[in-house]
C-alpha positions in Angstrom: -1.2 -0.4 16.7 -2.0 -0.6 13.0 -0.6 -3.6 11.2 0.1 -1.8 7.9 2.1 1.4 7.9 3.3 3.9 5.3 6.4 2.7 3.6 5.6 -1.1 3.9 6.0 -3.3 0.9 2.5 -4.8 0.1 0.9 -7.2 -2.4 -2.6 -6.9 -3.8 -4.5 -10.1 -2.9 -7.8 -9.4 -4.8 -9.1 -7.3 -7.6 -8.0 -6.5 -11.1 -4.4 -5.8 -9.9 -4.1 -9.0 -8.0 -0.5 -10.1 -7.6 1.1 -6.7 -8.1 3.4 -5.4 -5.4 4.2 -1.8 -4.4 5.0 0.5 -1.5 2.2 1.9 0.6 2.4 5.6 0.0 -0.3 7.1 2.2 -3.5 6.4 4.1 -6.6 8.4 3.0 -8.8 7.0 5.7 -8.9 4.0 8.1 -9.8 1.7 5.2 -8.4 3.4 2.0 -4.8 3.9 1.0 -2.7 4.6 -2.0 0.0 2.1 -3.2 2.6 3.2 -5.7 2.3 1.5 -9.1 -1.0 -0.2 -8.3 -4.6 0.7 -9.5 -3.5 3.3 -12.0 -6.4 5.2 -13.6 -6.6 7.8 -16.4 -8.0 11.2 -15.4 -9.0 13.8 -18.0 -7.7 17.1 -16.8 -9.3 20.3 -18.2 -6.7 23.1 -18.8 -6.8 26.1 -16.5 -4.5 29.0 -17.7 -5.1 31.0 -14.5 -3.5 28.3 -12.4 -0.9 27.3 -15.1 -2.5 23.8 -15.3 -2.1 22.0 -18.7 -4.9 19.8 -19.9 -4.7 16.3 -21.1 -5.0 12.7 -19.9 -3.1 12.0 -16.7 -2.3 8.7 -15.1 -2.7 8.7 -11.3 -3.0 6.1 -8.5 -6.4 5.5 -7.2 -7.2 4.5 -3.6 -7.4 0.8 -2.8 -9.1 -0.8 0.2 -6.8 -2.1 2.9 -8.7 -5.4 3.0 -7.4 -6.1 -0.5 -3.7 -5.8 0.7 -1.3 -8.1 2.5 2.3 -7.4 3.6 4.9 -8.8 1.2 7.6 -11.0 2.7 10.7 -10.5 0.4 12.4 -13.6 1.8 9.6 -16.0 1.0 8.3 -13.9 -1.9 4.7 -14.4 -0.7 2.0 -12.5 1.1 2.2 -12.9 4.8 0.3 -12.0 8.0 1.5 -9.7 10.8 1.9 -10.6 14.4 2.5 -8.1 17.2 4.9 -9.1 19.9 6.0 -7.3 23.0 9.8 -7.1 23.6 11.3 -4.8 26.3 8.0 -3.1 26.9 7.7 -2.2 23.2 5.4 -3.5 20.6 7.1 -4.8 17.4 5.6 -6.2 14.2 6.9 -9.6 13.0 6.0 -11.9 10.1 3.8 -14.9 11.2 5.6 -17.3 8.9 9.2 -16.9 10.1 9.0 -14.6 13.1 11.4 -12.0 11.6 10.9 -8.4 12.6 9.3 -6.1 10.0 11.5 -3.0 9.3 
């Protein structure tokens, strides 16, 4: 069971975007993912009239390594760790600090 999932509220713990929070949008590989509003880069797009693509400078989210992320506990407003517990033959994710279930 993966500890971080798509849709989780995460906080960046290292790098130039340290301290920023966002929602985990998608996983690119086992170790790379995209977080909305974090690690925004500028991409120079060349126009392509055949595909109706306008040129210009676009801002897009770049992949970030999972090791630089931690789940964000809204109650304590801090980064937290995840513990996996078994209840009624199902694995559930809970915050280590307060034991509340992650939704």
